[in-house]
Backbone as CSV, one residue per row, in Angstrom:
resi,resn,N_x,N_y,N_z,CA_x,CA_y,CA_z,C_x,C_y,C_z
1,MET,121.334,156.450,76.707,121.121,155.949,75.659,121.349,153.910,75.985
2,LYS,122.839,154.053,76.822,123.596,152.723,76.840,122.734,151.641,77.502
3,TYR,122.038,152.691,78.339,121.091,151.972,79.784,120.125,150.804,78.986
4,LEU,119.599,152.218,77.614,118.486,151.313,77.312,118.642,150.163,76.374
5,THR,119.807,150.560,75.503,120.656,149.046,74.979,120.640,148.100,76.047
6,LEU,121.469,148.564,76.985,121.458,146.650,77.694,120.138,146.379,78.103
7,ILE,119.092,147.255,78.612,117.837,146.572,78.790,117.179,145.973,77.851
8,PHE,117.427,146.351,76.467,117.250,145.755,75.322,117.938,144.231,75.047
9,VAL,118.942,144.516,75.401,119.611,142.761,75.138,119.032,141.483,76.289
10,LEU,119.123,142.178,77.491,118.729,141.460,78.617,116.876,140.605,78.202
11,ILE,116.358,141.729,77.724,114.964,141.097,76.938,115.198,140.195,76.207
12,LEU,115.971,140.386,75.097,116.068,139.184,74.154,116.937,137.966,74.410
13,CYS,118.053,138.001,75.378,118.422,136.876,75.800,117.008,136.087,76.429
14,SER,116.113,137.179,77.691,115.139,136.215,78.706,114.345,135.432,77.204
15,CYS,114.258,135.969,76.094,113.379,135.459,75.210,113.777,134.489,74.491
16,SER,114.928,134.046,74.439,115.975,133.225,73.768,115.728,131.981,74.122
17,ASN,115.762,131.789,75.707,116.114,130.491,76.387,114.645,129.805,76.047
18,GLY,113.636,129.890,75.566,112.635,128.888,75.188,111.466,128.870,76.409
19,GLN,111.621,129.631,77.512,110.522,129.428,78.487,109.827,130.988,78.305
20,LYS,108.507,130.706,78.648,107.663,131.206,78.919,107.247,131.641,80.173
21,LYS,106.323,133.161,79.951,105.893,133.771,81.296,104.881,133.128,80.923
22,THR,104.079,132.928,82.481,102.860,131.769,82.919,102.503,132.821,84.133
23,ASP,100.911,132.786,83.835,100.742,133.794,85.130,99.840,132.763,86.316
24,ILE,100.546,131.340,86.043,100.236,130.299,87.037,101.445,130.459,88.033
25,GLU,101.555,130.479,89.478,102.353,130.276,90.203,102.631,128.854,90.588
26,GLY,104.069,128.767,90.876,104.933,127.639,90.843,105.059,126.645,89.796
27,LEU,104.737,127.703,88.387,105.461,126.625,87.268,105.936,127.905,86.434
28,THR,106.600,126.472,85.611,107.646,127.623,84.345,107.381,126.493,83.216
29,ILE,106.990,127.040,82.443,106.788,126.654,80.663,107.817,126.988,80.030
30,ASP,108.204,125.369,79.279,109.460,125.395,78.647,109.385,124.284,77.644
31,PRO,109.374,124.608,76.221,108.789,123.751,75.431,110.332,122.648,74.946
32,LYS,111.317,123.354,75.561,112.759,122.844,75.324,112.708,121.629,76.248
33,ILE,111.771,121.238,77.518,112.196,120.342,78.422,111.853,118.894,77.539
34,LYS,111.351,118.971,76.623,111.179,117.759,75.982,112.376,116.644,75.616
35,SER,113.491,117.580,75.248,114.548,116.975,74.648,115.190,116.590,75.884
36,GLN,115.073,117.066,76.810,115.915,116.733,78.259,114.813,115.300,78.797
37,VAL,113.715,115.319,78.309,112.828,114.007,79.018,113.276,113.074,77.933
38,GLU,113.428,113.112,76.718,113.708,112.120,75.874,115.158,111.501,76.115
39,LYS,115.695,112.004,77.108,117.259,111.539,77.328,117.400,110.460,78.414
40,HIS,116.129,110.572,79.277,116.054,109.666,80.410,114.834,108.652,80.108
41,ILE,114.045,108.353,79.186,112.966,107.692,78.939,113.134,107.066,78.005
42,VAL,112.579,105.753,78.248,112.761,104.717,76.768,111.329,104.150,76.521
43,GLN,111.316,103.446,75.806,109.611,102.665,75.524,110.425,101.646,75.696
44,GLN,109.391,100.598,76.421,109.359,99.207,76.991,108.273,98.245,76.209
45,LEU,108.731,97.381,75.522,107.494,96.524,74.565,106.733,96.016,75.602
46,GLU,106.976,95.259,76.691,105.903,94.781,77.480,104.927,95.532,78.334
47,PHE,104.996,96.948,78.002,104.284,98.048,78.649,103.330,98.429,77.310
48,GLU,103.474,98.135,76.677,103.059,98.712,75.106,101.423,98.937,75.572
49,GLY,100.651,97.861,75.806,99.447,97.830,76.056,98.525,98.908,76.977
50,ALA,99.664,98.900,77.955,99.232,99.854,78.628,98.851,101.387,78.497
51,GLY,99.606,101.742,77.417,99.179,102.655,76.636,97.922,103.189,76.018
52,ASP,97.010,102.523,76.084,95.918,102.608,75.983,95.173,103.430,77.168
53,PHE,95.449,103.381,78.116,95.190,104.221,78.760,96.212,105.138,79.991
54,MET,97.123,104.825,79.697,98.189,105.822,80.458,99.265,105.544,79.807
55,GLN,100.558,106.759,80.138,101.761,106.706,79.159,102.551,105.415,79.946
56,VAL,103.200,104.464,80.049,104.147,103.520,81.017,105.305,103.149,80.209
57,TYR,106.655,103.843,80.737,107.930,103.260,80.114,108.524,103.281,80.589
58,GLY,110.197,103.112,80.557,110.984,102.938,81.615,111.873,104.289,81.764
59,ASN,112.346,104.701,82.837,112.320,106.115,83.119,113.950,106.208,84.186
60,SER,114.819,107.048,84.448,115.802,107.274,85.317,115.297,107.386,86.473
61,LEU,115.429,106.958,87.212,115.558,107.046,89.074,116.807,108.075,89.588
62,ASN,116.250,109.451,90.232,116.868,110.454,90.825,116.557,110.260,92.071
63,MET,116.828,109.767,93.159,116.136,110.102,94.517,117.503,109.717,95.639
64,GLU,116.987,110.433,96.653,117.794,110.185,97.785,116.742,110.314,99.056
65,SER,116.676,109.257,99.551,115.554,108.264,100.628,116.329,108.248,101.728
66,TYR,115.413,108.724,103.149,115.981,108.616,104.274,114.925,108.022,105.101
67,GLU,115.111,107.084,106.191,114.801,105.928,107.109,115.090,106.473,108.529
68,ASN,114.142,106.778,109.454,114.847,107.783,110.461,115.987,108.640,110.390
69,ASP,115.752,109.611,109.690,116.754,110.337,109.216,118.248,110.027,108.584
70,SER,118.244,108.890,108.103,119.634,108.046,107.701,119.123,108.081,106.494
71,LEU,120.547,108.597,105.726,120.303,107.806,104.251,120.708,106.687,104.041
72,ILE,119.329,106.117,103.251,119.651,104.545,102.651,119.590,104.559,101.527
73,VAL,119.319,105.179,100.647,119.007,104.913,99.013,119.685,106.243,98.288
74,SER,120.659,105.965,97.383,121.035,107.379,97.066,121.664,106.948,95.357
75,SER,120.510,107.250,94.430,120.422,106.310,93.276,120.749,107.686,92.364
76,THR,121.438,107.602,91.320,121.599,108.462,90.074,122.099,107.876,89.045
77,ASP,121.681,106.081,89.123,122.603,105.552,87.804,121.576,105.695,86.619
78,PHE,121.455,106.616,85.654,120.631,106.718,84.685,120.755,106.027,83.654
79,SER,121.265,104.737,83.463,121.735,103.741,82.592,121.008,102.750,83.017
80,LYS,120.123,102.875,84.249,119.193,101.844,84.763,117.717,102.227,84.704
81,LYS,116.711,101.843,83.870,115.468,102.356,83.502,114.570,101.655,84.619
82,LEU,113.626,101.917,85.234,112.714,101.282,85.899,111.223,101.334,85.062
83,PRO,110.226,100.682,85.397,108.987,101.019,85.161,108.440,102.218,85.807
84,PHE,107.897,103.130,84.879,107.406,104.520,85.394,105.972,104.452,84.696
85,ARG,104.896,105.113,85.029,103.263,105.034,85.090,103.236,106.608,84.628
86,SER,102.523,107.323,84.089,102.402,108.520,83.654,100.742,109.076,83.207
87,PHE,100.185,110.208,83.683,98.945,110.248,83.195,98.732,111.792,83.992
88,TYR,97.677,112.206,82.671,97.154,113.856,83.747,95.421,113.600,83.383
89,PHE,94.625,114.316,83.779,93.464,114.326,83.541,92.514,115.650,84.466
90,TRP,91.621,115.842,83.423,90.765,117.178,84.236,89.510,116.664,85.233
91,ASN,89.467,117.412,86.365,88.453,117.379,87.304,88.128,119.163,86.999
92,LYS,86.669,119.165,86.294,86.386,120.758,85.986,87.331,121.628,85.665
93,ASP,88.032,122.717,86.823,89.180,123.249,86.262,90.218,123.216,86.379
94,THR,90.479,121.949,87.235,91.782,121.429,87.771,92.602,120.387,87.228
95,LEU,93.529,120.765,87.052,94.619,120.156,86.026,94.979,118.938,87.343
96,GLY,95.325,117.706,87.159,96.053,117.007,87.812,96.810,116.104,87.046
97,ILE,98.172,116.023,87.162,99.423,115.217,86.710,99.888,114.163,87.984
98,ASN,99.738,112.555,87.535,100.225,111.869,88.054,101.723,111.188,87.652
99,GLY,102.736,110.697,88.061,103.743,110.028,87.620,104.266,109.038,88.780
100,ALA,104.658,107.826,88.290,105.076,106.993,89.761,106.073,106.214,88.967
101,PHE,106.652,105.633,90.039,107.744,104.243,89.244,106.720,103.165,90.047
102,GLY,106.370,102.246,89.009,105.583,101.206,89.568,104.455,101.136,89.134
103,ILE,104.460,99.874,88.536,103.093,99.581,87.268,101.515,99.916,88.008
104,PHE,101.605,99.441,89.551,100.204,99.292,89.995,100.532,100.457,91.280
105,GLY,100.797,99.894,92.541,101.767,100.940,93.541,102.968,101.431,92.978
106,GLY,103.337,102.767,93.773,104.081,103.226,93.007,104.820,104.621,94.138
107,THR,105.717,104.944,93.698,106.316,106.466,94.376,106.740,107.570,93.536
108,GLY,106.281,108.124,93.508,106.367,109.879,92.776,105.754,111.130,92.829
109,PHE,104.994,111.628,92.181,104.772,112.734,92.346,103.158,112.917,91.959
110,TYR,102.805,114.030,92.392,101.025,114.575,91.895,101.086,116.071,91.919
111,ILE,100.813,116.839,90.795,101.194,118.164,90.212,99.599,118.431,90.518
112,ARG,98.817,119.175,91.369,97.853,120.168,91.162,97.719,121.049,90.575
113,ILE,97.089,121.628,89.534,96.919,123.089,88.996,95.856,123.236,89.089
114,ALA,95.419,124.412,89.715,94.010,125.020,90.004,94.120,126.862,90.686
115,ALA,93.003,127.527,90.194,92.872,128.740,90.446,94.356,129.405,90.296
116,LYS,95.195,129.033,89.439,95.899,129.816,88.753,97.430,129.602,89.693
117,LYS,97.271,128.294,90.811,98.434,128.002,91.133,98.844,126.659,90.980
118,ALA,100.007,126.420,90.906,100.521,124.740,90.674,101.084,124.314,92.198
119,GLU,100.819,123.290,92.682,101.049,122.500,94.031,101.735,121.282,93.505
120,LEU,103.049,120.767,94.052,103.434,119.505,93.767,103.737,118.909,95.189
121,PHE,103.121,117.757,94.767,103.281,116.448,96.347,103.930,115.222,95.420
122,HIS,104.749,114.800,97.112,105.002,113.663,96.763,104.150,112.532,96.856
123,MET,103.733,111.920,96.205,103.073,110.999,95.775,102.945,109.171,95.818
124,LEU,102.574,108.545,97.336,102.997,106.802,97.446,101.695,106.120,97.218
125,SER,101.774,105.262,96.776,100.289,104.311,96.734,101.041,102.843,96.750
126,SER,99.983,102.274,97.800,99.803,101.079,97.612,99.302,99.961,96.950
127,ASP,99.310,99.032,96.379,98.535,97.840,95.437,97.716,97.071,96.140
128,ASP,98.303,96.539,97.524,97.612,95.601,98.483,97.165,95.660,99.297
129,PHE,97.627,96.500,100.701,97.168,97.081,101.767,97.768,98.051,102.328
130,PRO,96.740,99.192,103.291,97.132,100.119,103.934,98.811,100.413,104.179
131,THR,99.604,101.026,103.866,101.364,101.127,103.635,101.559,102.153,104.655
132,TYR,101.105,103.622,104.528,101.750,104.718,104.632,100.392,105.749,105.416
133,ALA,101.542,106.699,106.055,100.712,107.749,107.184,101.291,108.783,107.326
134,TYR,100.477,110.144,107.489,101.333,111.029,107.452,101.817,111.682,108.502
135,LYS,101.279,110.732,109.880,101.748,111.028,111.204,102.112,109.709,112.015
136,LYS,102.745,109.847,112.785,103.642,108.111,113.502,102.029,107.186,113.737
137,ASN,100.704,108.216,113.919,99.940,107.458,115.189,98.828,107.352,113.701
138,ASP,99.043,108.126,112.833,97.645,108.031,112.080,97.048,106.946,111.523
139,SER,96.062,106.540,111.011,95.592,104.956,110.684,96.470,104.954,109.162
140,LEU,96.681,103.552,108.967,97.583,103.603,107.531,96.829,103.266,106.381
141,ILE,97.195,104.543,105.397,96.083,104.152,104.392,96.609,103.807,103.066
142,MET,95.984,103.988,102.157,96.655,103.140,100.197,97.562,104.215,100.046
143,ARG,97.279,105.447,100.066,97.646,106.704,99.215,97.793,107.860,99.891
144,LEU,99.242,108.349,99.828,99.494,109.265,100.431,99.652,110.701,99.532
145,GLU,99.913,111.932,99.544,100.161,113.315,98.959,100.769,113.570,100.053
146,VAL,101.943,113.913,99.817,102.785,114.328,101.296,103.293,115.967,100.694
147,PRO,102.901,116.730,101.237,103.369,118.587,100.813,105.138,118.091,101.165
148,CYS,105.649,119.346,100.104,107.053,119.246,99.953,107.863,120.266,100.064
149,SER,108.912,120.827,100.120,109.807,121.877,99.809,110.766,121.695,98.980
150,ASP,111.584,123.029,97.935,112.327,123.140,97.356,111.753,122.549,95.818
151,THR,110.490,122.971,95.817,109.776,122.230,94.427,110.140,123.216,93.563
152,LYS,110.365,122.296,92.132,110.420,122.974,90.937,109.573,122.320,89.995
153,ILE,108.676,122.716,89.183,107.455,122.342,88.314,108.135,122.979,86.825
154,VAL,108.357,122.597,85.667,108.839,122.767,84.398,107.624,122.103,83.432
155,LEU,106.678,122.145,82.957,106.164,121.612,81.860,106.218,122.280,80.410
156,SER,106.129,121.299,79.354,106.306,121.775,77.856,105.075,122.601,78.041
157,GLU,103.761,122.557,78.081,102.638,123.476,77.439,101.955,122.787,78.659
158,ILE,100.503,123.782,78.978,99.731,123.327,79.665,98.607,122.751,78.620
159,PRO,98.050,121.614,78.717,97.303,120.708,77.668,96.157,121.284,77.710
160,ASP,95.385,121.301,76.359,93.836,121.864,75.836,93.180,120.920,76.587
161,SER,92.224,121.429,77.651,91.065,120.468,78.020,90.287,119.804,77.102
162,THR,90.205,120.157,76.078,89.401,119.497,74.785,89.850,118.795,73.957
163,LYS,91.249,118.387,74.064,91.892,117.312,73.246,92.754,116.433,74.323
164,ASN,93.380,115.575,73.291,94.560,114.149,73.965,95.722,114.742,73.491
165,GLN,96.438,115.460,74.362,97.556,115.469,73.985,98.704,114.771,74.906
166,ILE,100.222,115.084,74.194,101.074,114.656,75.345,102.192,115.429,75.856
167,ILE,102.344,115.721,77.300,102.985,116.537,77.589,104.217,116.326,78.008
168,TYR,105.284,116.924,78.398,106.668,116.658,78.901,106.850,117.416,79.951
169,GLY,107.695,117.040,80.873,107.828,117.827,82.263,109.216,117.340,82.960
170,LEU,109.223,117.977,84.256,110.478,117.872,85.168,109.833,118.281,86.930
171,VAL,109.825,117.307,87.553,109.509,118.092,89.010,110.643,117.805,89.732
172,GLU,111.153,118.234,90.536,112.075,118.267,91.920,111.451,118.905,92.822
173,PHE,111.680,117.871,94.311,111.140,118.393,95.229,112.027,117.526,96.614
174,LYS,111.701,118.165,97.823,112.006,117.159,98.959,110.665,116.977,99.626
175,SER,110.673,115.993,99.868,109.564,115.727,100.598,109.585,115.806,102.252
176,SER,108.112,116.238,102.952,108.420,116.102,104.411,108.203,114.759,104.683
177,ASP,108.373,114.404,106.279,108.474,113.283,106.820,107.053,112.776,106.601
178,PHE,106.952,111.174,106.346,105.510,110.691,106.107,106.203,109.068,106.983
179,TYR,105.112,108.454,107.601,105.707,107.084,108.277,105.207,105.930,107.213
180,SER,105.865,104.939,107.136,106.025,103.640,106.331,106.047,102.050,107.060
181,ALA,104.715,101.540,106.595,104.861,100.211,107.196,105.384,99.049,106.083
182,SER,106.490,98.473,106.238,107.031,97.322,105.207,106.350,96.236,105.600
183,GLY,106.024,95.250,104.649,105.544,93.748,105.047,104.258,93.422,105.129
184,ALA,103.756,92.392,105.177,102.133,91.955,105.489,102.171,91.722,107.101
185,PHE,101.233,92.035,107.320,100.801,92.176,108.852,99.215,91.597,108.839
186,LEU,98.701,90.654,110.086,97.540,90.241,110.299,96.756,91.819,110.637
187,GLU,95.331,91.317,110.727,94.408,91.972,111.375,94.443,92.482,112.472
188,GLY,94.665,93.778,113.100,94.595,94.081,114.349,95.918,93.710,114.905
189,GLU,97.141,93.864,114.045,98.524,93.540,114.833,98.963,95.106,114.144
190,GLU,99.681,95.439,114.878,100.400,97.401,114.434,101.397,96.836,114.361
191,PRO,101.920,96.947,112.873,103.036,97.012,112.017,104.304,97.827,112.651
192,LYS,105.389,97.360,112.382,106.439,99.116,113.062,106.598,99.745,111.882
193,ARG,106.251,100.947,112.322,106.394,102.055,111.062,108.219,102.911,110.969
194,LYS,107.802,103.336,110.103,109.867,103.785,109.917,109.327,105.124,109.569
195,LYS,110.160,106.428,109.922,109.759,107.394,109.472,110.763,107.906,108.285
196,THR,110.165,108.395,107.154,110.531,108.229,105.800,110.604,109.571,104.898
197,ARG,111.636,110.466,104.666,111.139,111.267,103.211,112.139,110.896,102.459
198,ASN,111.919,111.637,101.338,112.668,111.560,99.978,112.845,112.805,99.019
199,ASN,114.172,113.039,98.529,114.088,113.627,97.385,114.567,113.273,96.185
200,MET,113.548,114.012,95.191,113.491,113.317,94.205,113.767,114.243,92.635
201,LYS,114.102,113.667,91.519,114.336,114.888,90.606,113.940,113.721,89.195
202,ILE,112.625,114.167,88.926,111.849,113.096,87.923,111.728,113.884,86.524
203,TYR,111.993,113.655,85.461,111.489,113.879,83.706,110.560,112.486,83.769
204,PHE,109.595,113.320,83.158,108.436,112.552,82.657,107.593,113.098,81.053
205,LYS,106.809,111.895,80.748,105.911,112.481,79.894,104.373,112.137,79.786
206,SER,103.353,112.609,79.841,102.156,112.403,80.153,101.086,112.091,79.209
207,GLY,100.243,111.730,78.971,99.155,111.853,78.152,97.540,111.739,79.100
208,LEU,96.667,111.779,78.236,95.269,111.930,79.215,94.928,110.899,79.475
209,LEU,94.442,110.704,80.625,93.964,109.372,81.333,92.925,108.878,80.396
210,LYS,92.838,107.445,79.715,91.648,107.496,79.308,90.675,106.358,80.263
211,MET,89.449,106.779,79.971,88.683,105.755,81.155,87.824,104.935,80.502
212,ASN,87.466,103.959,80.643,86.608,103.020,79.954,85.084,103.628,80.237
213,GLU,84.287,103.926,78.974,82.947,104.352,78.845,82.001,103.420,79.234
């Protein structure tokens, strides 16, 4: 009888923390994540117009960045807010969620949820010229989705594909190595590349991406 009572208490405790079971691998649903997100993001008036298309706001940067295996950036000052954009979209039965520091190009994440599996990538994009490569001798491209390890994905909910909702979330990851070229270079010139990897923890909110019809 004591064992049955103990099991019952454990079940109650597990249900009271706000998390919900999901059959999507690699994903936790927790509506309480919204309150944590709101501690890290702030509305910024200069970006209000972007709200017609996507969510743009100030966000805390929590990142460790390595170049050639040496730590060059460690940012945990949450009092500073950097421009951050985020949105989600549906492509048939696949849900994609993007979030990045920067208004045009940027550094952040991409979540792909399909076939009851959630995958998290470190996303990097350039707004002017090809900057990134997966491997040292690959051609430079504008957008990279780098595989990650030690990943964590928490969402407040899975949005209804027929509605325009705001969802809240948290991602954590350690990216695999990738290569980046900095600065402008002439056509035909081979820019110097640096081996790079980033560890990030990002709180975010996302709305449905609104496309011009």
